[in-house]
N, C-alpha and C positions, 0 to 999 in steps of 0.2 A: 137340630143340634149340630155341633161341630163333629165332623167325622173323626174317628179315633186316630189322631196323629200325636206324636210326642215331640219333645225338644230335639230328638235325634234328627239329623239331616235326612231328606228323602233318599231313596236308593241310588238315584243317578247323580246325587250331589258330589260324590267322590270323583266320578269320572269328569265332572265339570271342573272341579278344583285341581285335579291332578296335574295339568300342564303348568299351573302357576303355584303349585304347592311349595316349592322353595321360597317364592316370594312371600306367601302367607306365613311360612315358618319364620322368615326373617322379621316380619312385622311382629309376630308374637314374641320373638326374642328381644326386639327393641322395646316393646312395651314393658316386658319384665325388667329390663335394664333401667327403665325410667324410675322404678321404685327407689333406686339408689340416690337420685337427685333430691329427694324429699328429706326433711328433717327426720332423724331416726325415730322420734317420738310419734310421728304420724305415718311412718312407712307401713305399719301394719294395716291401717285403714285404707291406704292407697293400694296395697297389695290385694286386699280383700275386694276392693272395687274393681280392680283390673281382672280379678278372677271371674267376674261376671261376663266375660267375653263369650259370645255364643258361636254362631257358624261363620263369623268373620265376613258377613255379607258386604259390609262397606269396603273393607280392604279388597275383597274379591272384585267389587265394582271398579275400584281404582286400577287393579291389575288388568281386567278385561278391557276397560276403556283405554288404558295406556297402550296395550297391544294393538287395539283397533286404530289408534292414532299414530302409530309409528314405532312402538317398542318401549320397554321398561328400562329405567335406570335407577340409580341410588336414591334420587329424589322422590321417586314414587313410593318407596317403602316408608320414608319419613312422612310423606303426606298422609299415607294410610294410618300411621301411628297417631298423627294429629287428629284425624277425623274420628278414629276409634276412641281416643281419650275424651273428645267432646261428647261423643255418643254415650260413653259410660258415665260421664259427669251428669248428663241429663237423666240417665236412669236412676242415679243416686238421688237426685233432686225429685224426680217423679215419685219415687217410693215414699219420700217424706210427705209430699203433697197429697198423695193418694192413701197414705196410711198403710201401704202394702207391707206384709210381713215376710213374703216369700218371693224370691227371684231366682230363676234357673234352679229350682228345686232345693234351695238353701235359704236360710234367713237373710233378709236384706241387711245392709249396713246399718240402717236405722233400727231394725229389730235387735241387732246385737249391741250397738253403742249409742243409740239415741239420735234424735233429730238434730240436735245442735252440732254434734260431731259430724254427722252425715252431710249437712248443708255446707259446712266449712271444708270437708274433704272434697265435695263436689266442686267447690270454688277453687280449691288448689289444683284439681285436674284441669279445669277451664284455664286457669292462669298458666299452667305449664304447657298446655297445648298452644296457647297464643305465643308464648315465648319461643317454642320450637318453630312456629310459623314465621316469627320475626327473624329467625336465624337461617331460614331457607335461602339458598342462593338465588332462586327465582323470586324476586321481590313482590310480584303481584299475588303470591300465595297468601301472604299475611292479610291483605285486604279482603280476599275472597273468604278466608276462614273467619275473619272477624265479622264480616257481614252475615255469613251463614249462622254463626253463633248468636248474633243479635236477633236474627229472624226466628231462630228456634225458641229463644227465651221470650221474645215478643209473642209468639204464637201460644206458648204455654200460659203466659200471663192473661192474654185475651180469653183463652179458653177457661181459665180459672174464674175470671170475672163473669163468664156466662153460665156458671154453674147454677142450676135451678131454673134456668130460662129455657123452657121447652117450646117457646115460640121462635127459637133460633131457626133461621132460614137455612135450607140445605146449601145454598151458595156460600154462606159464611162458614158453615161447617167444613166444606171442601177447602175453602181458603185457609182455615186454621190447620187442617191436615197438611196442606201444602207448605205451611210455615214450620212444621215440626219434623216429622220423619222424612217427608219428601225433600226437604231442604238439604239434609245431609246426604241423601242418596244423590241428589243433583250435584252437590259439591264434590262427592267422590268421583263421579263421572267426568265432571268438568276439569278437575285437577289431573285426573288420569290423562285426559287429552292434552291439556296445556303443558304438562311436563314432558311430553314426547317431542322429539325433534322431527319436524316436518315443514313443508312449505307454509308460510304465514297465512296465505289466503285459504289454503286447505284446512289449516289448523282452526281458523275461525268457524268455518262451516261444520267441521267435524265436532268441535267442542260444543257448538250450539245443539247439534243433533244428540250428542251424548248427554248433555245437561237435560234436554227435554225427556230423553229416555229415563234418566234417573228420577226426574220429577214425577212422571207418570207411574213408574214402578213403585216409587216410595209412597205415593198416594194410595195405590192399591194395597200395599203392604199394611199401611196404618188402618185403612178401613177394615181389612181382614182382622187385624189385631183388636179393633173395637168390637167386632162381632164375636171374637173369641171371649172377650170379657163378659159378654151377655150370655152366649150359648155354650161356652166351653166348660170343661171340668178341670179343676185345679190339679188333680193327680196326673192328668194328661198334659196340660199346658206347662206345668212346672213353675207356676207363679200364682200369686194371689189374684183371684178373679172377682168380679162383681163390684169393683171399686167405682166404676162409672155410675152405676145405678145408686150406690151408696152415697156418692158425693154429688149427685144431681147433674152429672155431665150428660149433655144431650149428644148422642152419637147416632149414626145412620139408622140402626134398627128402630130406635124410638122415633126418630124424625119421620121415617117412612110410615110407621103405624099412625102417627098423629096426622099426617098429611091425608091419609085415606079415610080418617074417622069423620063421622057426622057430628053434630053438636053434642048429642047425648054421649056418644062414644068418647068424644074428645074430653068431656068433663070426667068421665070414668077413668080414662087414661091418666089425666092429671092428678086425680085423687090417688091412684096407685103409685105414680111416680113420685109424689110428694113424700111417700114413705118407702122409697126405693129399696133400701136395704132389707126391710122386713118383708117386702112384697116381691123380692127378686125372683123367686121360683114361679109365682103366679104371673109375673110380667113375662118371664121367659116362655112359659107354656102358652100364653096368649099370643105372643109374637110368632111362635112356631105354628100355632093353629091358623093364624092369619096369613101364613105363607111368606113372612118377612125374610127368612133366611134365603129363599130363592131370589127375592128381589135384590138383596145385598150381593148375592153371587153375580147377578147380572151387572150390577154397578162395578164391582171389582173386575169382572171380565172386560168391561169396556175400557178401563184404565190400562189393563194389560195389553189389549189390542192397540191402544194409542202408543204404548211404550215400544211395541214391536215396529209400528209404522215409523217411529222416529229414527230408527237405525237400519231399517231394511235396505236402504239405498247407499249405505256406507261403502266406499270402494273395497275395503278389506276389514276383516275382523268382526263382522256382524254375527257370524254363526254362533260363537259362544254366548253373545248377549241375547240372542233369540233363544238359545238353549236354556239360558238362565230363567227367562220368563216361563218357558215350558216347565222347567224344573220346579219353579215356585207356584205354578198354577195349581198343582195338586194340593199344596199347602194353603195357598191364598183363597182358593174358592172351594175348599172341601166342606161346603155347607150343604147338608142334605135337608130335606123337608121334614 
């Protein structure tokens, strides 16, 4: 099972955020100000969606990457707002697709106002994020943001098309993970680097290293989240769980179990997974008894190691990034047997 963690940040999170807290506060303020640009009749929905902001992990990545690449400026805060709006838009859409009723310990937008309003509200958030990106002084930002948004949506569509396909290869699963959560982590780190003033040659090397860091860390984060959906408890996670099993989404715990199964076990697994929602507890118990949480922990740990390796040779500013991986390790790999 998942160790008993909550939505609250881990104990050392505050120390990690403290040096950039004014930046994070500025991002929060700008996000709230964005509500005013929407039609008054839909401002309530936008305000509610923006209220789902969590630990500000993506803005934190922008800040730490920007500092590592030369320092922060006003453009960094705007970039963080753009990324956070895209992230929140994807959450709104994900809750519709998954039929989730709870997000961050409160009803989802869809649970309160229905799927139609939620889909359109998410679309509005996407559109506003792209408009903000188009108005950035650094012209390349818009292209990077648009490509990332396209990748995220493409990954979600491809994963939706694979629902019920428990023959999915692990390589494709990891690819899909990389197109979703990891893409926005990588974007946050890349923009943090690009918007900092430094030598052009150094910029390219640093940006590539930071993008790789974000990609690896984001992959670890999403795999962990997939494990929480199977092994976690809703009261602890603060959101609707079990949606992956209920909708036939093949995630790492199930793929690992199927990979090690012989023919008879494979057929038994497929029979259980076919009725995933009703069989959720039995599936979970069997996965735990087969030692799958420990295998998932090893996979996540490998991605975290790769994230650290990507930035450990940066000239400056790698310490907070390494501390972030250490801070997240307790959350990401808190899978016991």
